[in-house]
PAZAPA-4460 file (N, C-alpha, C; in steps of 0.05 Angstrom, whole numbers, plus 32768, in hexadecimal, padded with zeros to 4 digits):
% residues 212
    n_x    n_y    n_z   ca_x   ca_y   ca_z    c_x    c_y    c_z   seq   type   mol
   7F24   7E8A   8136   7F27   7E9F   8125   7F47   7EA5   8133     1      M     A
   7F52   7EAE   811B   7F75   7EB6   811B   7F75   7ED1   8127     2      K     A
   7F88   7ED8   813A   7F90   7EF5   8141   7F9D   7EFF   812B     3      T     A
   7F91   7F12   8125   7FA0   7F22   810B   7FAE   7F38   8119     4      R     A
   7FCA   7F3B   8106   7FD7   7F54   810E   7FCE   7F6D   80FC     5      T     A
   7FCC   7F81   8105   7FC2   7F96   80FE   7FD3   7FB0   8102     6      R     A
   7FD6   7FC3   80F2   7FE4   7FDE   80F5   7FCF   7FEB   8107     7      I     A
   7FDA   7FF3   811D   7FCA   8009   812D   7FCE   8025   8120     8      A     A
   7FE2   802A   8119   7FE2   8048   810D   7FF8   8047   80F9     9      A     A
   7FF3   804F   80E3   800A   8054   80CE   8001   8074   80C0    10      I     A
   800D   808A   80D0   8008   809F   80C9   8019   80B5   80C8    11      T     A
   800F   80CC   80BF   8025   80E4   80B9   8022   80F8   80D1    12      A     A
   803A   8105   80D0   8038   811D   80DE   8033   8131   80D4    13      A     A
   801D   8139   80D3   800C   814B   80C1   7FF6   813B   80B3    14      G     A
   8002   812D   809D   7FF7   8111   809B   8010   80FE   809B    15      I     A
   8023   810F   8099   8040   8100   8099   8056   8110   809E    16      V     A
   806B   8105   80AB   8080   8116   80B1   8099   8114   809D    17      T     A
   809E   8127   808D   80B4   812A   8078   80AF   810F   8063    18      A     A
   8097   810B   805D   8089   80FB   804B   808C   80DD   8059    19      G     A
   8090   80DB   8071   808B   80C6   8081   807A   80B0   807B    20      A     A
   807C   8098   807D   8065   8084   8080   806E   8074   80A0    21      F     A
   8060   807E   80B1   8068   8072   80CA   8057   8060   80D4    22      A     A
   8060   804E   80E1   804C   8036   80E9   8053   802A   8107    23      G     A
   803E   8025   8115   803F   8015   812F   8030   7FFE   812B    24      T     A
   8038   7FEA   8138   8025   7FD1   8135   8019   7FC7   814D    25      L     A
   8003   7FBC   814C   7FF4   7FB0   8161   7FE4   7F9D   815E    26      A     A
   7FDE   7F8B   8175   7FCF   7F6E   816C   7FB1   7F78   816B    27      L     A
   7FA1   7F6F   8159   7F85   7F74   815F   7F77   7F5A   814E    28      A     A
   7F5D   7F5A   8158   7F4E   7F3E   814F   7F36   7F44   813F    29      S     A
   7F32   7F62   8137   7F1A   7F6E   8129   7F1D   7F67   8113    30      G     A
   7F07   7F6D   8104   7EFF   7F67   80EA   7F0E   7F77   80D3    31      P     A
   7F0F   7F71   80BE   7F1F   7F84   80AA   7F11   7F9D   80A3    32      P     A
   7F1B   7FAE   8094   7F0A   7FCB   8095   7EF7   7FC7   807F    33      P     A
   7EE1   7FD3   807E   7ECE   7FD2   806A   7ED7   7FDF   804E    34      T     A
   7ED0   7FD2   8036   7EDC   7FDF   8024   7ED0   7FFB   8022    35      P     A
   7EE0   800F   8011   7EDB   802A   8012   7ED5   8032   7FF2    36      G     A
   7ED5   804A   7FF0   7ECF   804D   7FD2   7EE8   804E   7FBF    37      P     A
   7EDB   8043   7FA8   7EF3   803B   7F94   7EF5   8051   7F81    38      G     A
   7F06   8051   7F69   7F0D   8065   7F56   7EF4   806E   7F43    39      P     A
   7EDE   805E   7F49   7ECA   8064   7F3B   7ECB   805A   7F1D    40      G     A
   7EBE   8066   7F0D   7EC6   805D   7EEE   7EE2   8058   7EE5    41      P     A
   7EE8   803D   7ED6   7F05   803C   7ECF   7F15   8030   7EE5    42      G     A
   7F04   8021   7EFC   7F11   8017   7F0F   7F22   7FFF   7F09    43      G     A
   7F30   7FF6   7F20   7F3C   7FE0   7F1C   7F2E   7FCC   7F14    44      M     A
   7F3A   7FB2   7F07   7F27   7F97   7F02   7F3B   7F86   7F06    45      D     A
   7F2F   7F6E   7F11   7F3F   7F5B   7F12   7F49   7F48   7EFF    46      M     A
   7F62   7F41   7EF5   7F68   7F2C   7EE3   7F62   7F0E   7EEB    47      P     A
   7F68   7EFE   7EDD   7F60   7EE4   7EDF   7F73   7EDA   7EF9    48      R     A
   7F68   7ECB   7F08   7F72   7EC7   7F22   7F64   7ECC   7F38    49      G     A
   7F54   7EE7   7F31   7F44   7EF2   7F43   7F52   7EF9   7F5D    50      G     A
   7F3F   7F09   7F73   7F4B   7F12   7F88   7F5D   7EFF   7F98    51      P     A
   7F57   7EE7   7F94   7F6B   7ED3   7FAA   7F81   7ED5   7FA3    52      R     A
   7F8F   7ED7   7F8C   7FA8   7EDA   7F86   7FB3   7EF7   7F88    53      D     A
   7FA1   7F0B   7F8F   7FAB   7F25   7F95   7FB1   7F37   7F78    54      G     A
   7FAD   7F2C   7F65   7FB4   7F3E   7F4E   7F9F   7F58   7F45    55      G     A
   7FAB   7F66   7F35   7F9C   7F7F   7F36   7FA5   7F8A   7F1A    56      C     A
   7F96   7F99   7F08   7FA4   7FA8   7EEE   7FB2   7FBB   7EFA    57      L     A
   7FC3   7FC2   7EE9   7FDB   7FDE   7EEF   7FC7   7FF0   7EF1    58      A     A
   7FCE   8007   7F03   7FC5   8021   7F03   7FC8   802D   7EE7    59      V     A
   7FB0   803C   7EDA   7FB2   8048   7EC6   7FC7   805F   7ECA    60      P     A
   7FD3   8069   7EAD   7FDE   807F   7EB0   7FCE   809C   7EBD    61      G     A
   7FE4   80A9   7EC2   7FDC   80C3   7ECF   7FCF   80D4   7EBB    62      V     A
   7FB7   80D6   7EB6   7FB1   80EA   7E9B   7F98   8100   7EA8    63      V     A
   7F92   80FE   7EC2   7F82   810D   7ECE   7F91   812B   7ECC    64      D     A
   7F80   813D   7ED0   7F8F   815B   7ED5   7F96   815C   7EEF    65      P     A
   7FAF   816B   7EF3   7FBF   8172   7F0B   7FA9   8187   7F21    66      S     A
   7FB0   818C   7F36   7F9B   819E   7F47   7FB3   81A3   7F5A    67      G     A
   7FAB   81B2   7F71   7FBA   81BC   7F88   7FB8   81AA   7F9C    68      T     A
   7FD3   81A8   7FA9   7FDB   819D   7FC1   7FE1   81A7   7FDB    69      L     A
   7FD7   81A5   7FF3   7FE2   81B6   8008   7FFA   81A2   800F    70      T     A
   8004   81B3   8020   8021   81A5   802B   801E   8185   8037    71      E     A
   8007   818A   8048   7FFE   816E   8052   7FFF   815A   803C    72      A     A
   7FF0   8162   802B   7FEB   814E   8011   7FFF   8146   7FFF    73      Q     A
   8016   8159   7FFC   802E   8152   7FF2   803D   813D   8002    74      R     A
   803D   8143   801D   8050   812E   802D   803A   8114   802F    75      T     A
   8027   8113   802A   8015   80FB   8028   801E   80E9   8011    76      S     A
   801C   80FA   7FFC   8025   80EA   7FE2   8044   80DE   7FE3    77      L     A
   8057   80EA   7FEF   806F   80DA   7FF6   806C   80C3   8007    78      A     A
   8059   80CB   801A   8054   80B5   8030   8048   8099   801F    79      A     A
   8036   80A0   800C   802D   8088   7FFF   8040   807C   7FEE    80      N     A
   8056   808E   7FE5   806B   8080   7FD7   8078   806E   7FE6    81      A     A
   807C   8070   7FFB   8091   805E   800F   807E   8049   8017    82      E     A
   8065   804B   801B   8051   8035   8022   8054   801D   8007    83      E     A
   8050   802D   7FEE   804C   801B   7FD6   806C   8006   7FD3    84      E     A
   8081   801A   7FDD   809A   800A   7FDA   8098   7FF6   7FEE    85      K     A
   8093   7FFB   8008   8092   7FEB   8022   8085   7FD0   8019    86      L     A
   8069   7FD2   800E   805C   7FBD   8005   806E   7FB0   7FF1    87      A     A
   8075   7FBF   7FDA   8085   7FAC   7FC5   809C   7F99   7FD1    88      H     A
   80AE   7FA7   7FDF   80C3   7F98   7FE6   80BF   7F85   7FFB    89      D     A
   80A5   7F84   800E   80A7   7F73   801E   8097   7F58   8010    90      L     A
   8087   7F61   7FFE   807C   7F49   7FEC   808E   7F3B   7FDA    91      Y     A
   80A1   7F49   7FD0   80B5   7F3C   7FBE   80C3   7F2A   7FD6    92      T     A
   80CC   7F2F   7FEE   80DC   7F22   7FFF   80CD   7F0A   8006    93      A     A
   80AD   7F06   800C   80A0   7EF6   800C   809E   7EE2   7FF8    94      F     A
   80A1   7EEC   7FE1   809A   7EDC   7FC9   80B3   7ECB   7FC5    95      A     A
   80CB   7ED6   7FD0   80E1   7EC7   7FC6   80E7   7EB4   7FDC    96      D     A
   80D4   7EB2   7FF1   80DC   7EA0   8009   80C2   7E8A   8009    97      R     A
   80A9   7E95   7FFD   8093   7E7F   8004   8088   7E7A   7FE0    98      Y     A
   8081   7E68   7FDB   8076   7E61   7FC3   8059   7E62   7FC3    99      D     A
   8055   7E7F   7FC2   8035   7E86   7FC1   8037   7E9F   7FAF   100      L     A
   8021   7E96   7F94   8025   7EB0   7F85   8019   7EC7   7F8B   101      R     A
   8007   7EC9   7FA2   7FFB   7EE5   7FA9   8015   7EF9   7FAF   102      I     A
   802A   7EF1   7FB8   8043   7F02   7FBF   804D   7F0E   7FA2   103      F     A
   804F   7EF9   7F91   8059   7F02   7F74   8047   7F18   7F66   104      D     A
   802C   7F15   7F63   8015   7F23   7F5A   8016   7F40   7F6B   105      R     A
   8011   7F3A   7F80   8011   7F58   7F91   8024   7F64   7F8E   106      I     A
   803D   7F5E   7F8E   8057   7F6C   7F8B   805D   7F79   7F6E   107      A     A
   8052   7F6E   7F5A   8051   7F76   7F41   803A   7F8E   7F3E   108      A     A
   8023   7F8B   7F4E   8013   7FA2   7F4D   8022   7FBB   7F5F   109      A     A
   802D   7FB3   7F72   8038   7FCD   7F7E   804C   7FDB   7F6F   110      E     A
   805A   7FD2   7F5B   806A   7FDC   7F4D   8064   7FF0   7F3B   111      T     A
   8044   7FE8   7F31   8039   7FFE   7F20   8029   8015   7F30   112      S     A
   8023   800F   7F48   8017   8023   7F5B   802E   8032   7F62   113      H     A
   8049   802D   7F6B   805B   8040   7F6E   8062   804E   7F5A   114      L     A
   8063   8046   7F44   8069   8053   7F29   8053   806B   7F27   115      D     A
   8039   8063   7F2C   8025   8079   7F2A   802C   808F   7F3F   116      A     A
   8030   8087   7F56   8038   8099   7F71   8050   80AE   7F62   117      V     A
   8063   809F   7F5C   807C   80B0   7F54   8074   80C6   7F37   118      R     A
   8064   80B5   7F2D   805A   80CC   7F13   804F   80EA   7F20   119      T     A
   803F   80E1   7F36   8032   80FD   7F3E   8046   810E   7F53   120      L     A
   8059   80FC   7F5F   806C   8110   7F6A   8084   811F   7F58   121      M     A
   8087   8112   7F43   808F   8122   7F2D   8084   813A   7F23   122      T     A
   8067   8136   7F1C   8053   814A   7F14   8051   8163   7F29   123      R     A
   8052   815F   7F44   8051   8170   7F57   806A   8179   7F60   124      Y     A
   807D   816D   7F5E   809C   8178   7F64   80A2   816E   7F7A   125      G     A
   8098   8153   7F82   80A0   814A   7FA4   80B4   813E   7FA0   126      I     A
   80CA   813D   7FB1   80DC   8128   7FB2   80D5   810D   7FB7   127      T     A
   80E0   80FD   7FAE   80D7   80DE   7FAE   80E8   80D5   7FC2   128      D     A
   80E3   80CA   7FD8   80ED   80C0   7FF0   80F8   809F   7FE9   129      P     A
   80EC   8095   7FD3   80F3   807E   7FCC   810A   807B   7FB7   130      T     A
   8110   8093   7FAB   8123   808F   7F98   813A   8088   7FA2   131      A     A
   814B   8071   7F90   8166   806B   7F93   8168   805D   7FAF   132      N     A
   8152   804A   7FBD   814F   803F   7FCE   814C   8022   7FC7   133      Q     A
   8161   8013   7FD7   8161   7FF7   7FD1   814B   7FEB   7FD6   134      A     A
   8145   7FD1   7FD1   8132   7FBF   7FD8   8135   7FBD   7FFA   135      A     A
   8124   7FC4   8009   811F   7FBF   8023   812D   7FD7   8034   136      G     A
   8132   7FF1   8022   813D   8004   8030   8128   801B   802E   137      R     A
   8129   802D   8044   8113   8043   8044   8121   805B   8051   138      F     A
   811C   8077   8042   8123   808B   804B   8117   8094   8065   139      T     A
   8100   808B   8071   80F8   808F   8083   8101   8081   809A   140      T     A
   8109   8082   80B3   810D   806F   80C7   80F7   8064   80CE   141      P     A
   80E0   806E   80D5   80C3   805F   80D9   80BE   804B   80C8   142      A     A
   80C0   8050   80B3   80BB   803E   8099   80CD   8025   809A   143      V     A
   80E1   802F   809E   80F7   8016   809D   80F5   8001   80B9   144      Q     A
   80EC   800F   80D1   80E9   8000   80E4   80D2   7FEC   80DF   145      A     A
   80B8   7FF9   80D0   809E   7FE6   80CD   80A5   7FD4   80B5   146      T     A
   80B4   7FDA   80A5   80C1   7FC1   8092   80CC   7FA8   809F   147      Y     A
   80E2   7FB8   80AE   80F2   7F9D   80BC   80E6   7F93   80CC   148      D     A
   80CD   7F9F   80DA   80B9   7F8A   80EE   80AD   7F79   80E2   149      Q     A
   809F   7F7F   80C7   808B   7F6E   80B8   809B   7F58   80AE   150      L     A
   80B7   7F60   809E   80C3   7F4D   8096   80CC   7F38   80A9   151      L     A
   80D5   7F3C   80C6   80DA   7F28   80D2   80C3   7F19   80DD   152      A     A
   80A9   7F27   80DE   808F   7F16   80E5   808D   7F05   80CE   153      K     A
   8090   7F0C   80B7   8087   7EFE   80A2   809B   7EE5   809B   154      G     A
   80B2   7EEB   80A4   80C3   7ECF   809E   80C3   7EB8   80B0   155      T     A
   80AB   7EBC   80C0   80A6   7EA9   80DD   809B   7E93   80CB   156      G     A
   808A   7E96   80BD   8072   7E83   80AF   8063   7E8B   8093   157      S     A
   805D   7E7D   8086   804F   7E87   806C   8034   7E96   8079   158      Q     A
   8026   7E8C   808C   800C   7E9B   8094   801A   7EB8   80A4   159      D     A
   802D   7EB0   80B0   8032   7ECF   80BC   803F   7EE1   80A7   160      A     A
   8049   7ED3   808C   8050   7EEF   8076   802F   7EF7   806C   161      A     A
   8020   7EE1   8068   8005   7EEE   8063   7FF6   7F01   8073   162      L     A
   7FF8   7EFE   8090   7FF0   7F10   80A5   8002   7F2A   80A1   163      E     A
   801B   7F28   809D   8026   7F41   8097   8020   7F55   8080   164      A     A
   8019   7F44   806B   800B   7F50   8054   7FF0   7F5C   8059   165      G     A
   7FE0   7F51   8068   7FCB   7F5D   8071   7FCB   7F73   807F   166      R     A
   7FDD   7F70   8092   7FE5   7F8F   80A3   7FF0   7FA2   808B   167      T     A
   7FF7   7F9E   807A   8002   7FB0   8068   7FE6   7FC0   8057   168      V     A
   7FDA   7FAD   804E   7FC2   7FB8   8041   7FB0   7FC5   8052   169      E     A
   7FAD   7FBD   806C   7F99   7FCB   807D   7FA1   7FEA   8083   170      T     A
   7FBE   7FE6   8084   7FCC   8002   8085   7FC9   8012   806F   171      A     A
   7FCF   8006   805B   7FCB   8016   8041   7FB4   8020   8038   172      D     A
   7F95   8012   8042   7F80   8020   803F   7F78   8035   804D   173      I     A
   7F81   8035   806A   7F81   8048   807E   7F91   805F   806F   174      S     A
   7FA6   8060   8065   7FBA   8075   8060   7FAB   8083   8044   175      L     A
   7FA0   8071   8030   7F95   807F   801B   7F7E   8089   8022   176      L     A
   7F6E   8081   8035   7F50   8090   803C   7F59   80A6   8048   177      R     A
   7F6E   80AC   8055   7F72   80C2   8067   7F7F   80DA   804F   178      Q     A
   7F8F   80CC   803D   7F9C   80DD   8026   7F82   80EC   8012   179      S     A
   7F70   80DE   800C   7F58   80E0   7FFD   7F46   80F6   800B   180      L     A
   7F47   80F8   802B   7F33   8108   8035   7F41   8129   802D   181      D     A
   7F2A   8139   8021   7F31   8157   8017   7F43   815B   8004   182      G     A
   7F4B   8142   7FF8   7F58   8148   7FDE   7F4A   8150   7FC7   183      L     A
   7F51   8163   7FB7   7F4A   816B   7FA0   7F52   816A   7F86   184      T     A
   7F6C   8163   7F87   7F78   8162   7F6A   7F69   8148   7F5D   185      A     A
   7F65   8146   7F45   7F59   8133   7F36   7F6B   811C   7F31   186      P     A
   7F88   8126   7F29   7F98   810E   7F27   7FA2   80FF   7F38   187      D     A
   7FA4   810A   7F57   7FAE   80FE   7F6C   7F97   80F0   7F76   188      V     A
   7F79   80F6   7F77   7F64   80EA   7F7C   7F5D   80CE   7F6B   189      Q     A
   7F64   80D2   7F4F   7F62   80B8   7F3D   7F75   80A1   7F49   190      R     A
   7F8E   80A8   7F4E   7FA5   8096   7F55   7F9C   8087   7F6C   191      V     A
   7F94   809B   7F82   7F91   8091   7F9E   7F78   807F   7F97   192      Y     A
   7F63   8087   7F86   7F4F   8072   7F89   7F53   8057   7F7E   193      G     A
   7F66   8056   7F6A   7F75   803E   7F61   7F7F   802E   7F72   194      H     A
   7F8F   803E   7F7E   7FA0   8030   7F99   7F91   8023   7FAD   195      L     A
   7F7D   8030   7FB6   7F68   802A   7FC8   7F57   800F   7FC0   196      L     A
   7F50   8012   7FA9   7F3F   7FFB   7F9F   7F54   7FE0   7F99   197      T     A
   7F6B   7FE6   7F97   7F81   7FD2   7F94   7F88   7FC3   7FB3   198      A     A
   7F88   7FDA   7FC6   7F91   7FCB   7FE3   7F76   7FBF   7FE8   199      S     A
   7F5E   7FC2   7FE2   7F49   7FB5   7FEC   7F4A   7F96   7FE0   200      Q     A
   7F4F   7F97   7FC5   7F55   7F7D   7FB9   7F6B   7F6E   7FC5   201      H     A
   7F7D   7F79   7FCC   7F93   7F6B   7FD8   7F8D   7F60   7FF6   202      H     A
   7F80   7F70   8006   7F76   7F67   8020   7F66   7F50   801C   203      L     A
   7F55   7F4E   800A   7F40   7F3A   8002   7F4F   7F20   7FFC   204      T     A
   7F68   7F22   7FEB   7F78   7F0F   7FE8   7F85   7F01   8001   205      A     A
   7F8C   7F13   800D   7FA2   7F05   8027   7F8A   7EF7   8038   206      F     A
   7F76   7F05   803D   7F5F   7EFC   804D   7F55   7EDF   8044   207      D     A
   7F55   7EDF   8025   7F4E   7EBE   801F   7F60   7EAC   8020   208      R     A
   7F79   7EB4   801D   7F8F   7E9F   8022   7F99   7E98   803F   209      W     A
   7F91   7EAB   8053   7F8F   7EA3   806E   7F7C   7E96   8079   210      L     A
   7F62   7E92   8069   7F4A   7E84   8070   7F4C   7E68   8061   211      S     A
   7F5F   7E65   804F   7F5C   7E4C   8045   7F58   7E34   8054   212      R     A
***
């Protein structure tokens, strides 16, 4: 059984500090996280190609009514935006390097995920930390360091890139579950639910490619 790299903590100070997506990498060989609750009715379905390719349908438009966010929940929303951009930029870089359709498919999904989070930030008047940031560039130093480390790891080999993708999705699932805790705003709940389901699909896809 391969030793797998997982994020020991990608957390927020509050939940995050100034909308930061902060990451610390550690080695672990434990099993992947068990699936959590999805978005319920209207959840994501898999297109042709199935979870092996990492594809998922775009997050539906934000149509649920807005609610009230605490300051911690507002900064958590910004943290999720940086995480979605990190995933998109990393998978795009790996797609350019390796001839694996999984990276192209998931990078495309991350684009729609980030668009949904940006819509929420606009709705709640939250400054977007990803605005005007070039590919591979991040506002928060901790997020930048995490990206740089994962990119360096993934350029070592195809399997290392898949492991890096697995690390990102594992951390994303953890962050989304934290973000959903105590959340009451219907529109944010819906988007987070869809993102959580998508990350679970993506994690399954990376696991299947690594076990081929």
